[in-house]
MARNUVEX-234153 format. One record per atom (N, C-alpha, C, O, CB): residue in three letters; x, y, z. Coordinates in steps of 0.2 Angstrom, whole numbers, plus 2048, in hexadecimal, padded with zeros to 3 digits. Glycine has a CB too. Example, Ala and Ser with C-alpha at 12.3 -4.5 7.8 and 13.67 -1.06 7.14 Angstrom:
<sites>
Ala8427E4827
Ala83E7EA827
Ala8427F0827
Ala8477EF82A
Ala8397EA82D
Ser8407F5823
Ser8447FB824
Ser840800827
Ser843806828
Ser8467FD81D
</sites>
This chain:
<sites>
Leu4C6216DAD
Leu4C1211DAD
Leu4C520ADAC
Leu4CB209DAA
Leu4BC211DA6
Leu4C2206DAF
Leu4C41FEDAF
Leu4C11FBDA9
Leu4BC1FCDA6
Leu4C21FADB6
Asp4C71F7DA6
Asp4C61F3DA1
Asp4BF1EDDA3
Asp4BD1ECDA9
Asp4CD1F1D9F
Glu4BD1E9D9C
Glu4B91E5D9E
Glu4BA1E0DA4
Glu4B61DFDA8
Glu4B81E1D98
Gln4C01DEDA4
Gln4C11D9DAA
Gln4C31DDDB0
Gln4C41D9DB5
Gln4C71D5DA8
Gly4C41E2DB1
Gly4C41E7DB7
Gly4CA1E7DB9
Gly4CB1E7DBF
Gly4C01E6DBC
Gly4CF1E6DB5
Gly4D71E5DB7
Gly4DB1EBDB5
Gly4E01EBDB8
Gly4DA1DFDB4
His4D91F0DB1
His4DC1F5DAE
His4D91FADAE
His4D31FBDAC
His4DE1F4DA9
Ile4DC200DB0
Ile4D9207DB0
Ile4DC20BDAB
Ile4E220CDAB
Ile4DB20ADB7
Thr4D820DDA7
Thr4DB212DA3
Thr4D721BDA3
Thr4D121CDA4
Thr4D920FD9B
Ala4DB21FDA4
Ala4DA225DA2
Ala4D4227D9E
Ala4D5226D98
Ala4DE228D9F
Thr4CF228D9F
Thr4CA229D9A
Thr4C8231D9A
Thr4C6233D95
Thr4C5225D9B
Ala4C9234DA0
Ala4C823DDA0
Ala4CB23FDA5
Ala4CD23DDAA
Ala4C123FDA1
Ala4CD245DA2
Ala4D224ADA8
Ala4D2250DA6
Ala4D1252DA1
Ala4DC248DA8
Ser4D3255DAB
Ser4D425BDAA
Ser4D925DDAE
Ser4DC25ADB2
Ser4CE25EDAB
Gly4DB264DAC
Gly4E2267DB1
Gly4E7269DAA
Gly4E526ADA4
Gly4E625FDB8
Ser4ED26ADAD
Ser4F226CDA8
Ser4F4265DA4
Ser4F1260DA7
Ser4F826FDAB
Glu4F7265D9F
Glu4FA260D9B
Glu50025DD9F
Glu502257D9E
Glu4FC263D94
Val502260DA4
Val50725CDA9
Val503257DAD
Val505252DAF
Val50C261DAD
Ala4FD25ADB0
Ala4FA256DB5
Ala4F7250DB1
Ala4F724BDB4
Ala4F4259DBA
Val4F3251DAC
Val4F124CDA8
Val4F5246DA7
Val4F3240DA8
Val4F024DDA4
Gly4FC24ADA4
Gly501244DA3
Gly50323FDA9
Gly505239DA9
Gly507247DA1
Asp503243DAE
Asp506240DB5
Asp50023BDB5
Asp501235DB6
Asp507246DBC
Ala4FA23DDB5
Ala4F4238DB9
Ala4F4232DB3
Ala4F122DDB4
Ala4EB23DDBA
Thr4F6232DAC
Thr4F622DDA7
Thr4FC22ADAA
Thr4FB224DAB
Thr4F622FD9F
Lys50122BDAC
Lys508228DAF
Lys506223DB4
Lys50721DDB5
Lys50E22EDB2
Ile502227DB9
Ile4FF222DBF
Ile4FC21BDBE
Ile4FD216DC1
Ile4F8225DC3
Leu4F721CDB7
Leu4F4216DB5
Leu4F8211DB1
Leu4F620BDAF
Leu4EF218DB2
Glu4FE214DB0
Glu50320FDAD
Glu50820ADB2
Glu50B205DB0
Glu508213DA8
Leu50720CDB8
Leu50A209DBD
Leu509202DBD
Leu504200DBB
Leu50720CDC2
Glu50C1FEDC0
Glu50A1F6DC0
Glu5061F6DC6
Glu5021F2DC5
Glu5101F1DC1
Glu5061FADCB
Glu5021FADD1
Glu4FE201DD2
Glu501206DD1
Glu5061FADD8
Leu4F8201DD2
Leu4F4206DD3
Leu4F620ADD9
Leu4F9207DDD
Leu4EC204DD3
Pro4F3210DD8
Pro4F6214DDD
Pro4F1213DE3
Pro4EB212DE2
Pro4F621CDD9
Gln4F3214DEA
Gln4EF213DF0
Gln4E8217DEF
Gln4E3213DEF
Gln4F2215DF7
Cys4E821DDEE
Cys4E121FDED
Cys4DC21BDE8
Cys4D7219DEB
Cys4E0224DEC
Ile4DE21ADE3
Ile4DB216DDF
Ile4D720DDE1
Ile4D120BDE1
Ile4E0216DDA
Arg4DC20BDE3
Arg4DB204DE8
Arg4D7206DED
Arg4D2202DEF
Arg4E2201DEB
Arg4D820BDF0
Arg4D320CDF7
Arg4CD20DDF4
Arg4C820ADF7
Arg4D6213DFC
Ala4CB211DF0
Ala4C5213DEC
Ala4C220DDE9
Ala4BC20DDE9
Ala4C8219DE6
Leu4C4208DE6
Leu4C2201DE3
Leu4C01FEDE8
Leu4BB1FADE7
Leu4C71FCDE1
Leu4C21FFDEF
Leu4C01FADF5
Leu4BA1FEDF8
Leu4B51FBDFC
Leu4C71F8DFB
Ser4B9204DF7
Ser4B4208DFB
Ser4AD20ADF7
Ser4AD20ADF1
Ser4B620EDFD
Thr4A720BDFB
Thr4A220CDF8
Thr4A0215DF8
Thr49B218DF6
Thr49C208DFC
Thr4A5218DFC
Thr4A421FDFD
Thr4AC222DFA
Thr4B221FDF9
Thr4A2220E06
Ala4AC228DF9
Ala4B222BDF9
Ala4B722BDFE
Ala4B522AE04
Ala4B1232DF7
Val4BE22ADFB
Val4C3228DFF
Val4C722FDFF
Val4C8231DF9
Val4C7222DFC
Val4C8231E03
Val4CC238E05
Val4D4237E07
Val4D6234E0C
Val4C923CE0C
Thr4D8239E03
Thr4DF239E06
Thr4E1241E07
Thr4E0245E03
Thr4E4235E02
Asp4E2242E0D
Asp4E4249E10
Asp4EA24BE0E
Asp4EA251E0D
Asp4E3249E16
His4EE247E0E
His4F5249E0C
His4F9246E07
His4FE242E08
His4FA249E13
Pro4F6247E02
Pro4F9241DFB
Pro501241DFB
Pro50423CDFB
Pro4F7244DF2
Ser503247DFC
Ser50B248DFB
Ser50F243E00
Ser515241DFE
Ser50D24FDFC
Glu50B243E06
Glu50F23DE0B
Glu50D236E09
Glu511232E07
Glu50E23FE12
Ser505235E0A
Ser50422FE0A
Ser50522BE04
Ser505225E04
Ser50022DE0D
Cys505230DFE
Cys50622BDF8
Cys50D22EDF4
Cys50D231DEF
Cys4FF22ADF3
Ala51122BDF9
Ala51A22EDF5
Ala51B22CDEF
Ala51E22FDEB
Ala52222DDF9
Gly519226DEC
Gly51A223DE6
Gly516226DE1
Gly519225DDC
Gly51821CDE6
Cys511229DE1
Cys50C22BDDD
Cys50F232DD8
Cys511237DDB
Cys50422DDE2
Pro510231DD2
Pro512236DCD
Pro50F23DDCF
Pro512242DCD
Pro511233DC5
Val50923DDD1
Val505244DD3
Val506247DDA
Val50424CDDB
Val4FE244DD2
Ala509242DDF
Ala508244DE5
Ala50B24ADE6
Ala50824EDEA
Ala50B240DE9
His51024CDE3
His515253DE4
His511257DE2
His51225DDE5
His51C254DE1
Arg50C258DDE
Arg50825DDDD
Arg50225FDE2
Arg4FE264DE1
Arg50725DDD7
Ser50225ADE7
Ser4FE25ADEC
Ser4FC25EDF3
Ser4F725EDF7
Ser4FE255DEE
Leu502263DF2
Leu503265DF8
Leu4FD269DF9
Leu4FA26CDF4
Leu509269DFA
Gly4FA26BDFF
Gly4F426FE02
Gly4EE26CDFD
Gly4E9270DFB
Gly4F6278E01
Arg4ED267DFC
Arg4E8264DF8
Arg4E625CDFB
Arg4E9259DFF
Arg4EA264DF0
Tyr4E025ADF9
Tyr4DD255DFB
Tyr4DB251DF4
Tyr4D9253DEF
Tyr4D7257E01
Cys4DD24ADF5
Cys4DA246DEF
Cys4D4243DF1
Cys4D3240DF7
Cys4E0240DEC
Leu4CF243DED
Leu4C823FDEE
Leu4C823ADE9
Leu4CA23BDE3
Leu4C2244DED
Ser4C7233DEA
Ser4C622EDE5
Ser4BF22ADE8
Ser4BD229DED
Ser4CC229DE5
Arg4BC229DE2
Arg4B6225DE2
Arg4B6220DDF
Arg4BB220DDB
Arg4B1227DE0
Arg4B321ADE0
Arg4B0215DDB
Arg4AB217DD7
Arg4A721BDD9
Arg4AE20FDDF
Leu4AC216DCE
Leu4A5217DCD
Leu4A2211DCB
Leu4A420EDC6
Leu4A421DDC9
Ala49D20EDCE
Ala49A208DCF
Ala492208DCD
Ala48E20DDCE
Ala49C205DD6
Arg490204DCC
Arg487203DCC
Arg4861FCDCB
Arg4881F8DC7
Arg482207DC5
Glu4821FADD0
Glu47E1F2DCF
Glu4831EDDD0
Glu4811E8DCD
Glu47B1F0DC9
Asn4881EEDD3
Asn48D1E9DD5
Asn4921E9DCE
Asn4951E4DCC
Asn48A1E1DD6
Arg4931EEDCB
Arg4971EEDC5
Arg49D1F5DC7
Arg49B1FBDC9
Arg4921EFDBE
Thr4A31F4DC7
Thr4A81F9DC8
Thr4AA1FCDC1
Thr4AC1F8DBD
Thr4AF1F5DCB
Tyr4A8202DBF
Tyr4AB205DB9
Tyr4B3209DB9
Tyr4B7209DB5
Tyr4A520ADB7
Gly4B320BDBF
Gly4BA20FDBE
Gly4BA213DC5
Gly4B7211DCA
Gly4BB214DB8
Val4BE218DC5
Val4C021ADCB
Val4BF223DC9
Val4C3225DC5
Val4C8217DCE
Leu4BC227DCC
Leu4BD22FDCC
Leu4C1232DD2
Leu4C0231DD7
Leu4B5232DCC
Thr4C7235DCF
Thr4CA237DD4
Thr4CB23FDD2
Thr4CB242DCC
Thr4D1233DD5
Ala4CC243DD8
Ala4CD24BDD7
Ala4D124CDDC
Ala4D2249DE1
Ala4C7250DD7
Ser4D5252DDB
Ser4DA256DE0
Ser4D625CDE1
Ser4D5260DDC
Ser4E1258DDE
Val4D425CDE8
Val4D1262DEB
Val4D4267DEF
Val4D7265DF5
Val4CC25FDEF
Pro4D526DDEE
Pro4D9272DF5
Pro4D6271DFA
Pro4D0270DFA
Pro4D827BDF4
Ser4DA270E01
Ser4D926EE07
Ser4D2273E0A
Ser4CE270E0E
Ser4DF270E0C
Ala4D2279E07
Ala4CD27EE09
Ala4C727DE08
Ala4C2280E0B
Ala4CE284E08
Lys4C6278E01
Lys4BF276DFE
Lys4BD271E02
Lys4B7270E04
Lys4C0273DF6
Met4C226DE05
Met4C0267E08
Met4BD268E10
Met4BC263E14
Met4C6261E07
Leu4BD26EE12
Leu4BA26FE19
Leu4B226FE17
Leu4AE26EE1B
Leu4BC276E1C
Ala4B1272E11
Ala4A9271E0F
Ala4A626AE0E
Ala4A7267E09
Ala4A8275E09
Ser4A2269E11
Ser49E262E11
Ser49B262E08
Ser49B25CE05
Ser497261E17
Glu49A268E06
Glu496268E00
Glu49C264DFA
Glu49A261DF5
Glu493270DFD
Thr4A2265DFB
Thr4A7262DF6
Thr4A825BDF7
Thr4AA258DF1
Thr4AE265DF8
Arg4A7258DFC
Arg4A7252DFC
Arg4A024EDF9
Arg4A0249DF5
Arg4A7251E02
Asp49B252DFC
Asp49324FDFA
Asp493250DF2
Asp49124BDEF
Asp48D255DFE
Leu495255DEE
Leu496256DE7
Leu499252DE4
Leu49724FDDF
Leu49825CDE5
Phe4A0250DE7
Phe4A424ADE4
Phe4A0243DE4
Phe4A123FDDF
Phe4AB24ADE9
Glu49D242DE9
Glu49923CDEB
Glu49423CDE6
Glu492236DE4
Glu49623BDF2
Glu492241DE4
Glu48A241DE0
Glu48E240DD8
Glu48C23CDD3
Glu48524BDE2
Leu493243DD8
Leu495243DD1
Leu49923CDCE
Leu49A23BDC8
Leu49A248DCF
Ala49A239DD3
Ala49C232DD3
Ala49722CDD2
Ala497228DCD
Ala49E231DDA
Asp49122EDD6
Asp48B22ADD4
Asp48822CDCD
Asp486228DCA
Asp48522BDD9
Asp489233DCC
Asp485233DC5
Asp489231DC0
Asp486230DBB
Asp48223ADC2
Leu490230DC0
Leu49422DDBB
Leu493226DBA
Leu492223DB5
Leu49C22EDBC
Gly492223DC1
Gly49221BDC1
Gly48B219DBD
Gly48A215DB9
Gly492217DC9
Phe48621EDBF
Phe48021BDBC
Phe47F21DDB5
Phe47B21ADB1
Phe47921EDC0
Ala484222DB2
Ala484223DAB
Ala48721EDA7
Ala48521CDA2
Ala487228DAA
Leu48E21CDAA
Leu491217DA8
Leu48D210DA8
Leu48F20BDA4
Leu498218DAC
His48920EDAD
His484209DAD
His47F208DA7
His47D204DA4
His481208DB3
Lys47D20EDA7
Lys47920FDA1
Lys47A20DD9A
Lys47720AD96
Lys478214DA0
Ile482211D99
Ile48520FD92
Ile486208D92
Ile485205D8D
Ile48B214D91
Asn489204D98
Asn48A1FDD98
Asn4841F9D96
Asn4841F4D91
Asn48C1FBD9F
Ser47D1FBD9A
Ser4781F8D98
Ser4761F8D91
Ser4761F3D8D
Ser4741FBD9C
Ala4741FDD8E
Ala474200D88
Ala4761FBD83
Ala4731F9D7F
Ala477205D88
Asn47D1FAD84
Asn4821F6D80
Asn4811F0D80
Asn4811EED7A
Asn4891F5D82
Thr47F1EDD86
Thr47E1E6D87
Thr4771E3D84
Thr4761DED82
Thr47E1E5D8F
Leu4721EAD84
Leu46B1E9D82
Leu46D1E8D79
Leu46B1E3D76
Leu4661F1D86
Arg46F1EBD76
Arg4731ECD70
Arg4731E6D6E
Arg46F1E3D6A
Arg4791F0D70
Glu47A1E2D71
Glu47D1DDD70
Glu4781D8D70
Glu4781D4D6B
Glu4831DCD74
Ser4741D6D74
Ser4701D1D76
Ser46B1D3D70
Ser46A1CED6C
Ser46E1D0D7D
Glu4671D8D6E
Glu4631D9D69
Glu4661D6D62
Glu4631D3D5E
Glu4601DFD68
Ala46C1D8D61
Ala46F1D7D5A
Ala4701CFD5A
Ala46F1CCD55
Ala4761DBD58
Arg4721CBD60
Arg4721C4D61
Arg46B1C2D5F
Arg46A1BDD5B
Arg4741C2D67
Phe4661C4D61
Phe45F1C1D60
Phe45F1C2D5A
Phe45F1BDD56
Phe4591C5D64
Arg45E1C7D57
Arg45D1C8D4F
Arg4601C5D4A
Arg45D1C3D45
Arg45F1CFD4E
Ser4681C4D4C
Ser46C1BFD49
Ser4691B8D48
Ser4671B5D43
Ser4731C0D4D
Ile4671B5D4E
Ile4631AFD50
Ile45D1AED4B
Ile45C1AAD47
Ile4611AFD58
Phe4591B2D4D
Phe4521B3D4A
Phe4521B3D42
Phe44F1B0D3F
Phe44D1B9D4D
Glu4571B7D3F
Glu4581B8D38
Glu45B1B0D34
Glu45A1AED2E
Glu45D1BED36
Asn45F1AED39
Asn4641A9D35
Asn4621A2D36
Asn46419ED32
Asn46A1AAD37
Ser45D1A1D3B
Ser45A19BD3D
Ser456196D38
Ser453199D33
Ser45519ED41
His457190D38
His45318DD33
His44C18AD37
His449185D34
His458188D2F
Ala44B18DD3D
Ala44518AD41
Ala44118FD3E
Ala444194D3D
Ala446189D4A
Val43A18FD3D
Val435194D3C
Val434198D42
Val433195D47
Val42E191D3A
Met43519ED42
Met4341A3D48
Met42F1A8D45
Met4311ABD40
Met43B1A7D4A
Val4291A8D49
Val4251B0D49
Val4251B3D50
Val4261B0D56
Val41D1AFD48
Ile4261B9D4F
Ile4241BCD56
Ile41C1C0D55
Ile41A1C4D50
Ile42B1C2D59
Leu41A1BED5B
Leu4121C0D5B
Leu4111C5D5F
Leu4141C5D64
Leu40D1BAD5E
Asp40C1CAD5E
Asp4081CED63
Asp4031CBD67
Asp3FE1C9D64
Asp4051D4D5F
Pro4061CAD6D
Pro4011C5D70
Pro3FA1C8D70
Pro3F51C4D70
Pro4031C4D77
Glu3F91CED71
Glu3F11D0D72
Glu3EE1CFD6B
Glu3E91CCD6C
Glu3F01D8D74
Arg3EF1D0D65
Arg3ED1CFD60
Arg3EE1C8D5D
Arg3EA1C6D58
Arg3F01D3D5D
Ala3F21C4D5F
Ala3F61BED5B
Ala3F81BED54
Ala3F71BAD50
Ala3F31B9D5B
Ala3FB1C5D53
Ala3FC1C7D4C
Ala4031C6D4C
Ala4061C5D51
Ala3F91CFD49
Ile4061C5D45
Ile40E1C4D46
Ile4111CCD45
Ile4101D0D42
Ile4101BFD3F
Val4161CBD49
Val41A1D2D49
Val4201D3D46
Val4221D8D44
Val41B1D5D50
Asp4231CCD45
Asp4281CBD40
Asp42A1C3D3F
Asp4291C0D44
Asp42E1CED42
Ala42B1C1D39
Ala42E1BBD38
Ala4341BAD34
Ala4361BED30
Ala4291B8D35
Asn4371B4D36
Asn43E1B3D33
Asn43D1B0D2C
Asn4381ADD29
Asn4421ADD38
Pro4431B1D29
Pro4421ADD22
Pro43F1A5D21
Pro43C1A3D1C
Pro44A1ACD1E
Ala4421A3D26
Ala43F19CD26
Ala43819BD27
Ala434197D23
Ala442198D2D
Ala4351A0D2B
Ala42E1A0D2B
Ala4291A1D25
Ala42419FD24
Ala42C1A3D2E
Ala42E1A7D20
Ala42B1A8D1B
Ala42B1A2D16
Ala4261A0D13
Ala42E1AED19
Gln4301A0D15
Gln43119BD10
Gln42B194D14
Gln427192D10
Gln43C198D0F
Phe42B192D19
Phe42618DD1B
Phe41F18ED1A
Phe41C189D18
Phe42718DD21
Tyr41D195D1A
Tyr416196D1A
Tyr414199D14
Tyr40F199D12
Tyr41319AD1F
Gly41B19BD0F
Gly41819CD08
Gly4171A3D06
Gly4141A5D01
Gly413198D07
Trp4181A7D0B
Trp4171AFD0B
Trp41D1B2D0D
Trp4211AFD12
Trp4121B2D10
Ser41E1B8D08
Ser4231BDD0C
Ser4231BFD13
Ser41E1BED16
Ser4221C3D0A
Arg4291C1D15
Arg4281C4D1D
Arg4231C9D1C
Arg41E1C8D1F
Arg42F1C8D21
Glu4231CFD17
Glu41E1D4D17
Glu4161D1D18
Glu4121D4D1B
Glu4201D8D10
Glu4151CCD14
Glu40F1C9D13
Glu40C1C5D1B
Glu4071C6D1D
Glu40F1C3D0D
Leu4121C2D1E
Leu4121BFD23
Leu4101C6D29
Leu40B1C5D2D
Leu4181BBD24
Val4131CAD2A
Val4131CFD2F
Val40A1D3D2E
Val4071D5D29
Val41A1D6D2E
Gly4071D2D35
Gly4021D5D36
Gly3FB1D0D36
Gly3F61D1D38
Gly4031D9D31
Lys3FE1CBD33
Lys3F91C5D32
Lys3F81C2D39
Lys3FC1C1D3D
Lys3FD1BFD2D
Ser3F21C0D3B
Ser3F01BCD40
Ser3F21B5D3F
Ser3F41B4D3A
Ser3E91BCD42
Ile3F21B0D45
Ile3F51AAD45
Ile3F01A7D41
Ile3F11A3D3C
Ile3F71A6D4D
Ala3E91A9D42
Ala3E21A6D40
Ala3E31A6D39
Ala3DF1A2D36
Ala3DC1ABD44
Glu3E61AAD35
Glu3E61ABD2E
Glu3EA1A6D2B
Glu3EA1A4D25
Glu3E71B1D2C
Ile3F01A3D2F
Ile3F419FD2C
Ile3F3198D2E
Ile3F7193D2C
Ile3FB1A1D2D
</sites>
């Protein structure tokens, strides 16, 4: 996954032997990202590396790729890139179009899930900022139900100004005040 600035990728999930996972982590510690990841970050579809051991000579896992393809896909949603999904696939499996289709679908689903997590976090942060401003402001603030013109919430400044507790204000209509 990319950090917030989009400049550093960290391994977030991996499967396989401990050696392969360790090698994948080493890749991400390199000063320069591997070619498959760089290409994936620039593409909207899966990038296929058909002979990783030849075309990715500097990659710490390339020597494990004989007879395999590397699939890499940017995890993105709504103009934001969250990371890259990479998989090593046996050559025989790449002949089936379902392999690439499944990989594309998985990457889309992961991009969507990461977007939803990010959106939920952003919403929580925004709600917390609003709540803090509402609670700590010296300005009188009430939140009204527009259909009933009834107070849904009032800040401490409103309670002090109107001379009622917040509990007493909630539910009152503006006409009563």
